[in-house]
C-alpha positions as CSV (number, residue, x, y, z in Angstrom):
1,M,10.3,-7.0,27.8
2,E,11.3,-4.5,25.3
3,I,7.9,-3.0,24.0
4,K,8.6,-3.7,20.4
5,K,9.2,-7.3,21.1
6,R,6.0,-7.6,22.9
7,I,4.2,-5.9,19.9
8,Q,5.9,-8.3,17.6
9,L,4.6,-11.4,19.8
10,L,1.0,-10.3,18.9
11,E,1.6,-11.8,15.4
12,K,0.9,-15.0,17.1
13,Y,-2.9,-14.2,17.0
14,G,-2.9,-14.0,13.2
15,I,-5.4,-12.3,11.1
16,K,-8.8,-12.2,12.9
17,P,-11.3,-10.1,11.1
18,G,-13.9,-8.4,13.4
19,L,-14.2,-4.8,15.1
20,E,-15.1,-6.0,18.6
21,R,-11.5,-5.7,20.0
22,I,-10.3,-2.6,18.1
23,S,-13.7,-0.9,19.2
24,A,-13.6,-1.7,22.5
25,I,-9.9,-0.6,22.9
26,L,-10.8,2.8,21.3
27,S,-13.7,3.2,23.6
28,Y,-11.3,2.5,26.7
29,M,-8.9,4.9,25.1
30,G,-11.6,7.7,25.0
31,H,-12.2,7.5,21.1
32,P,-8.9,9.4,20.0
33,E,-10.2,8.7,16.3
34,K,-12.8,11.5,16.8
35,D,-10.5,14.3,17.2
36,Y,-9.7,14.8,13.4
37,G,-11.1,14.1,10.0
38,I,-10.5,10.9,8.3
39,I,-10.1,9.5,4.8
40,I,-10.1,5.7,4.4
41,V,-8.9,4.1,1.3
42,G,-9.3,0.3,0.4
43,G,-9.0,-1.8,-2.6
44,T,-6.9,-4.7,-3.9
45,N,-3.9,-2.8,-5.3
46,G,-3.0,1.0,-5.5
47,K,-4.5,2.1,-2.2
48,G,-0.8,2.7,-0.5
49,S,0.1,4.9,-3.5
50,T,-3.3,6.5,-3.2
51,C,-3.0,7.2,0.4
52,A,0.4,8.9,-0.3
53,M,-0.9,11.0,-2.8
54,I,-3.8,12.1,-0.9
55,E,-1.5,12.7,2.3
56,S,1.2,14.7,0.1
57,I,-1.7,17.1,-1.4
58,L,-3.1,17.7,2.1
59,R,0.5,18.6,3.3
60,A,1.2,20.7,0.2
61,A,-2.0,22.7,1.2
62,G,-0.7,23.2,4.8
63,H,-2.6,20.7,6.8
64,K,-1.1,18.6,9.4
65,T,-1.7,14.9,8.3
66,G,-1.7,11.6,9.8
67,L,-0.8,8.5,7.6
68,Y,-1.4,4.9,8.4
69,T,-0.5,2.2,5.8
70,S,0.6,-1.4,6.0
71,P,2.6,-3.6,5.7
72,H,5.9,-1.9,6.3
73,L,9.1,-2.4,4.4
74,M,11.8,-2.0,7.0
75,M,10.5,-1.1,10.3
76,M,7.0,-0.8,12.0
77,N,7.5,2.9,12.5
78,E,7.1,3.5,8.8
79,R,3.4,2.6,9.1
80,I,2.4,5.5,11.2
81,R,3.5,9.1,10.0
82,V,2.7,12.6,10.9
83,N,3.4,15.1,8.1
84,F,5.1,12.0,6.6
85,N,7.6,11.7,9.4
86,A,7.5,8.2,11.1
87,I,6.6,7.9,14.6
88,G,9.6,7.9,17.0
89,D,10.2,4.8,19.3
90,E,9.5,6.9,22.3
91,D,6.1,7.7,21.1
92,I,5.7,3.9,20.3
93,E,6.6,3.0,23.7
94,S,4.5,5.5,25.7
95,I,1.4,4.7,23.7
96,S,1.8,1.0,23.5
97,G,2.3,1.1,27.3
98,Q,-1.2,2.4,27.8
99,L,-2.5,-0.1,25.4
100,F,-0.9,-3.0,27.1
101,N,-2.4,-1.7,30.3
102,I,-5.8,-1.8,28.9
103,I,-5.4,-5.1,27.2
104,D,-4.1,-6.7,30.5
105,Q,-7.1,-5.4,32.5
106,H,-9.9,-6.7,30.1
107,S,-9.6,-10.6,29.3
108,G,-11.7,-10.1,26.2
109,L,-8.9,-8.2,24.7
110,S,-6.1,-10.9,25.4
111,D,-6.2,-11.9,21.8
112,T,-5.8,-8.4,20.1
113,T,-3.9,-8.8,17.0
114,Y,-0.6,-6.9,15.7
115,F,-2.5,-5.0,13.0
116,E,-5.3,-4.0,15.5
117,F,-2.7,-3.0,18.2
118,L,-0.8,-0.8,15.7
119,T,-4.1,0.6,14.5
120,A,-4.9,2.0,17.8
121,V,-1.4,3.2,18.5
122,A,-1.8,5.2,15.1
123,L,-5.1,6.6,16.0
124,K,-4.0,7.6,19.5
125,Y,-0.9,9.3,18.1
126,F,-2.6,11.3,15.6
127,S,-4.7,12.6,18.4
128,E,-1.9,13.5,20.6
129,Q,-0.1,15.3,17.6
130,R,-3.3,17.3,17.0
131,I,-3.4,16.6,13.2
132,D,-6.0,17.9,10.9
133,M,-6.8,15.0,8.7
134,A,-5.9,11.3,8.7
135,V,-5.4,9.0,5.7
136,L,-5.9,5.4,6.5
137,E,-5.0,2.6,4.4
138,V,-7.3,-0.6,4.8
139,G,-5.2,-3.6,5.9
140,M,-7.5,-6.2,4.3
141,G,-10.9,-6.3,2.9
142,G,-12.8,-3.5,4.7
143,R,-16.0,-4.7,6.4
144,F,-14.1,-6.1,9.4
145,D,-10.8,-4.3,9.0
146,A,-9.4,-2.5,12.1
147,T,-9.4,0.7,10.2
148,N,-13.1,0.5,9.5
149,A,-14.0,1.0,13.6
150,T,-13.5,4.8,12.6
151,E,-16.1,6.9,11.0
152,P,-14.5,8.3,7.9
153,D,-15.5,11.5,6.1
154,I,-14.7,10.1,2.8
155,S,-14.2,6.4,1.6
156,V,-12.1,5.4,-1.4
157,I,-11.6,2.2,-3.2
158,T,-9.1,1.9,-5.9
159,N,-10.0,-1.5,-7.5
160,I,-11.0,-5.0,-6.7
161,A,-9.3,-8.1,-7.8
162,M,-8.9,-11.9,-6.4
163,D,-6.6,-11.7,-3.3
164,H,-6.9,-12.9,0.3
165,Q,-9.6,-15.4,-0.6
166,R,-9.2,-17.2,2.6
167,Y,-10.4,-14.3,4.4
168,L,-12.6,-12.4,1.8
169,G,-14.3,-15.0,-0.3
170,T,-13.4,-17.0,-3.6
171,T,-15.4,-14.9,-5.9
172,L,-15.2,-11.3,-7.1
173,E,-18.8,-10.6,-5.8
174,E,-17.8,-11.8,-2.3
175,I,-14.6,-9.7,-2.2
176,A,-16.4,-6.6,-3.5
177,Y,-18.9,-7.0,-0.7
178,E,-16.3,-7.1,1.9
179,K,-14.5,-4.0,0.5
180,A,-17.7,-2.1,0.2
181,G,-18.1,-2.2,4.0
182,I,-16.1,1.0,4.2
183,I,-18.8,3.0,2.4
184,R,-20.4,5.2,4.8
185,T,-24.3,6.3,4.9
186,G,-24.8,9.8,3.4
187,K,-21.1,10.2,2.9
188,P,-19.0,10.7,-0.4
189,F,-17.5,7.5,-1.8
190,V,-15.0,7.5,-4.7
191,T,-13.8,4.5,-6.7
192,T,-11.6,3.8,-9.7
193,D,-12.6,0.1,-10.0
194,K,-13.8,-0.7,-13.5
195,T,-14.7,-4.4,-13.1
196,I,-18.3,-4.7,-14.1
197,V,-19.4,-7.2,-11.4
198,S,-17.5,-5.3,-8.5
199,R,-18.3,-1.9,-9.5
200,D,-22.0,-2.9,-9.7
201,I,-21.7,-4.0,-6.1
202,L,-19.9,-0.7,-4.9
203,E,-22.6,1.3,-6.7
204,T,-25.5,-0.6,-5.2
205,T,-24.0,-0.4,-1.9
206,S,-23.3,3.3,-2.0
207,K,-26.9,3.7,-3.4
208,N,-28.6,1.8,-0.6
209,K,-26.7,3.9,2.0
210,G,-27.6,7.2,0.4
211,G,-23.9,7.9,-0.3
212,L,-22.6,10.4,-2.7
213,L,-21.0,8.2,-5.3
214,Y,-18.0,9.5,-7.5
215,A,-17.0,6.7,-10.0
216,I,-14.2,6.9,-12.6
217,D,-15.3,7.2,-16.1
218,K,-18.7,8.3,-15.0
219,D,-18.2,11.3,-12.7
220,F,-14.5,11.9,-13.2
221,F,-11.7,11.2,-15.8
222,Y,-8.0,11.5,-16.6
223,D,-6.5,11.8,-19.8
224,E,-2.8,11.2,-20.4
225,N,-0.8,13.9,-22.5
226,E,2.7,14.8,-23.3
227,S,2.8,17.1,-20.2
228,G,1.5,14.4,-17.9
229,M,-2.2,14.1,-17.2
230,E,-5.3,16.2,-17.2
231,F,-8.0,15.6,-14.5
232,R,-11.7,16.3,-15.3
233,S,-14.7,15.9,-13.2
234,I,-18.4,17.5,-12.6
235,L,-16.7,19.7,-10.0
236,R,-13.3,20.7,-11.5
237,T,-10.6,20.3,-14.1
238,V,-7.2,20.3,-13.4
239,H,-4.6,20.7,-16.1
240,N,-0.8,19.7,-16.5
241,V,-0.7,17.3,-13.8
242,K,2.7,15.5,-13.3
243,L,3.4,12.5,-10.9
244,S,6.6,11.3,-9.2
245,L,5.3,7.8,-9.3
246,T,5.8,5.9,-12.6
247,G,3.1,4.0,-14.5
248,T,0.0,4.7,-16.2
249,H,-1.8,2.9,-13.3
250,Q,-0.8,5.7,-11.1
251,M,-2.6,8.2,-13.2
252,S,-5.7,6.3,-12.2
253,N,-4.6,6.3,-8.4
254,A,-3.8,10.2,-8.9
255,S,-7.4,10.9,-10.3
256,A,-8.9,9.1,-7.3
257,A,-6.6,11.2,-5.1
258,I,-7.6,14.3,-6.9
259,Q,-11.5,13.6,-6.6
260,T,-11.2,13.0,-3.1
261,V,-9.3,16.2,-2.0
262,I,-11.7,18.2,-4.2
263,L,-14.7,16.7,-2.2
264,L,-13.0,18.1,0.9
265,E,-14.5,21.5,-0.2
266,R,-17.9,20.4,0.8
267,L,-16.2,20.0,4.4
268,G,-14.8,23.3,4.5
269,T,-11.4,22.5,3.3
270,G,-10.5,24.3,0.0
271,I,-7.4,22.9,-1.9
272,S,-6.2,24.8,-5.1
273,D,-5.2,23.3,-8.4
274,E,-1.4,24.4,-7.5
275,E,-1.5,22.6,-4.3
276,I,-2.9,19.4,-5.9
277,K,-0.2,19.5,-8.5
278,R,2.6,20.4,-5.9
279,G,1.4,17.4,-3.7
280,L,1.4,15.0,-6.6
281,I,4.9,15.7,-8.1
282,N,6.4,15.4,-4.4
283,T,4.8,12.2,-3.4
284,V,7.3,9.6,-2.2
285,W,6.4,6.0,-1.9
286,Q,8.9,3.3,-1.7
287,G,8.5,0.0,-3.5
288,R,6.1,0.8,-6.2
289,F,8.1,0.7,-9.4
290,E,11.1,2.2,-7.6
291,K,14.1,2.6,-9.5
292,I,17.0,1.9,-7.1
293,R,20.2,1.5,-9.6
294,E,21.6,2.4,-12.8
295,K,23.7,0.0,-15.1
296,P,22.0,-2.4,-14.7
297,V,18.7,-0.5,-13.9
298,V,17.1,-2.1,-10.8
299,I,13.5,-1.8,-10.3
300,M,11.7,-2.8,-7.0
301,D,7.9,-3.5,-7.2
302,V,5.7,-5.0,-4.3
303,A,3.3,-6.6,-6.7
304,H,2.0,-9.7,-4.9
305,N,-1.0,-10.9,-6.8
306,P,-1.8,-11.4,-10.5
307,A,-3.5,-7.9,-11.0
308,G,-0.4,-6.2,-9.4
309,I,1.7,-8.2,-11.8
310,K,-0.2,-7.3,-14.7
311,T,0.2,-3.6,-13.9
312,L,4.1,-4.2,-13.5
313,I,4.4,-6.0,-16.8
314,E,2.7,-3.2,-18.7
315,T,4.7,-0.6,-17.1
316,V,8.0,-2.5,-17.9
317,K,6.8,-2.7,-21.7
318,R,6.1,0.9,-21.6
319,F,9.4,2.0,-20.1
320,Y,12.0,-0.6,-20.7
321,N,11.2,-2.5,-23.9
322,N,13.8,-4.6,-25.6
323,K,16.0,-4.9,-22.7
324,S,17.5,-8.0,-21.4
325,I,15.4,-8.6,-18.0
326,T,16.3,-10.6,-15.1
327,V,13.4,-11.2,-12.7
328,L,14.2,-11.8,-9.0
329,F,11.3,-13.3,-7.4
330,G,10.1,-14.5,-4.0
331,V,6.8,-14.9,-3.0
332,S,4.4,-15.9,0.0
333,R,2.9,-19.4,-0.3
334,D,-0.5,-18.4,0.0
335,K,-0.4,-16.1,-3.2
336,E,-1.5,-17.0,-6.6
337,W,2.1,-17.6,-7.4
338,R,2.0,-19.9,-10.5
339,Q,-0.2,-17.5,-12.2
340,M,2.1,-14.6,-11.3
341,L,5.1,-16.6,-12.7
342,D,3.3,-17.5,-15.8
343,M,2.6,-13.9,-16.5
344,L,6.1,-12.6,-15.8
345,S,7.3,-15.3,-18.2
346,E,6.0,-12.9,-20.9
347,V,9.0,-10.5,-20.0
348,A,11.6,-12.5,-18.3
349,D,14.8,-13.6,-20.0
350,Y,16.1,-15.1,-16.7
351,Y,14.9,-16.1,-13.3
352,I,16.4,-16.0,-9.9
353,F,14.4,-17.5,-7.2
354,T,14.7,-16.6,-3.6
355,A,12.8,-16.5,-0.1
356,Y,12.4,-13.9,2.5
357,H,12.9,-14.8,6.0
358,G,9.4,-15.9,7.4
359,E,7.1,-18.8,7.7
360,R,4.8,-17.8,4.8
361,S,7.7,-17.5,2.2
362,L,7.4,-20.2,-0.6
363,A,10.5,-22.4,-1.0
364,P,12.5,-21.1,-4.1
365,V,12.7,-24.9,-5.3
366,E,8.8,-24.9,-5.9
367,L,9.2,-21.8,-7.8
368,N,12.1,-23.2,-10.0
369,N,10.1,-26.5,-10.7
370,H,7.2,-24.3,-12.1
371,V,8.9,-22.7,-14.7
372,K,9.6,-24.2,-18.2
373,G,11.6,-22.9,-20.9
374,I,13.4,-20.1,-19.3
375,E,17.0,-20.3,-17.6
376,S,16.7,-19.9,-13.8
377,A,18.8,-20.2,-10.6
378,I,17.8,-20.6,-6.9
379,V,19.9,-18.4,-4.4
380,I,18.4,-19.1,-1.0
381,S,19.4,-15.8,0.6
382,S,17.4,-12.7,-0.4
383,Y,20.7,-10.7,-0.1
384,K,23.1,-13.0,-2.1
385,A,20.2,-13.3,-4.8
386,Y,20.2,-9.6,-5.4
387,D,23.7,-9.3,-5.7
388,A,23.5,-12.3,-8.2
389,A,21.0,-10.7,-10.1
390,V,22.8,-7.5,-10.7
391,R,26.1,-9.2,-11.5
392,Y,24.3,-11.6,-14.0
393,T,22.4,-8.8,-15.9
394,P,24.3,-6.8,-18.4
395,D,24.9,-3.0,-17.7
396,D,22.2,-2.2,-20.3
397,G,19.7,-4.7,-18.8
398,L,17.1,-4.5,-16.3
399,V,16.6,-6.4,-12.8
400,I,13.0,-6.5,-11.6
401,V,12.6,-7.5,-7.9
402,T,9.1,-8.3,-7.2
403,G,6.5,-11.0,-5.6
404,S,6.5,-9.7,-1.9
405,I,6.7,-6.6,0.1
406,Y,8.8,-8.7,2.6
407,L,11.3,-9.7,0.1
408,I,11.8,-6.1,-0.9
409,G,11.8,-5.0,2.7
410,E,14.9,-7.4,3.3
411,I,16.8,-6.3,0.4
412,K,16.3,-2.5,1.2
413,H,17.8,-3.6,4.7
414,Y,20.6,-5.2,3.1
415,L,21.4,-2.1,0.7
416,E,21.0,0.3,3.5
417,D,23.5,-1.8,5.6
418,I,26.1,-1.7,2.7
419,K,25.5,2.1,2.3
420,L,26.2,2.7,6.1
421,T,29.2,0.4,6.1
422,N,30.8,1.7,3.0
423,S,29.9,5.4,3.3
424,K,33.0,6.4,5.1
425,D,35.2,5.5,2.0
426,G,32.9,6.4,-0.5
427,T,32.8,3.0,-2.3
428,Y,29.1,2.5,-2.1
429,E,27.1,3.7,-5.2
430,L,23.3,2.9,-5.6
């Protein structure tokens, strides 16, 4: 069986929080995660962007980096990167072969999950590539996430909001407790969370563990200005910071990234202001308020919970006010989609509802039945839905594609296929 297909079959084990299996695997592999420094980043929204910024700064400073994120947009290789280059199929096959041999020899590992497996592949690959520092994005929660089987040098939590209640708890306090599990005893901890309830739990946890807490609006700050932003902390001020990622919320993520890399000086890794600024202006992170087309403007954003939609709406109002807006929306049925739609109705002039391929995808008819007072259409195929949204929207209008990273990944596949098909005669224009 092809190795990637066997990896995909591990998805049948679903989500199984716990560190027993991943810890055992890492032990059998000789603990590759101990061969390099680690920064772990959790939170409800913004953790992927923050990881990308940290990694880009480290790379700008000349360090060999590892980056592990999830989920992927188009292919699993994207999750595992060295110096931002995705892992090749040959390396996936080689390391996966070793892992499957370990799993086959130990019955207690027979139900290893898809995420646990890829986490182990990433940590082993980083060791083989002799990286200096790995940046790991928590998959879900924190306390029992597979990435938390490592011993990070610095922990980061961007923000905390309601999401994944089935696994993390039904209150903000319960979710905060789970996410606080990545805080390490006596180690630096950075957070941009501003919600009183969750922030209190994070600060209390850090204090109880003797951690070195650095919290936004207390230990570090950012100010927006005409040239971009200014970062201030008790350790350093960085002027004239410009970001490649769009949105005021990205300034908060950038401030977490800056504070984190500044703290590396205590570990003997000095990073200059210019390296910080170069890393941030060169950060690439797909699907985060990403413009992929003009006339009409098409924005893709992977917002998949109410907190993410709130940020998306704020950014749309700031940069695309007074435009005719078509919202192309598809979502997983376990998300708070009713609240998300109610919020999007504030800016939507027209809805197109669709679904991605997958059992979790919500039927578009359910989305359509919920919307009142706004004209809408149902297009089952995500590819045809994209084409319909572009055709329907005037050239001076805006199309927002949002609701699920899986939806955006499918449409990106579709656009890439068109690009490859038409590139020879030059008829394709993004």
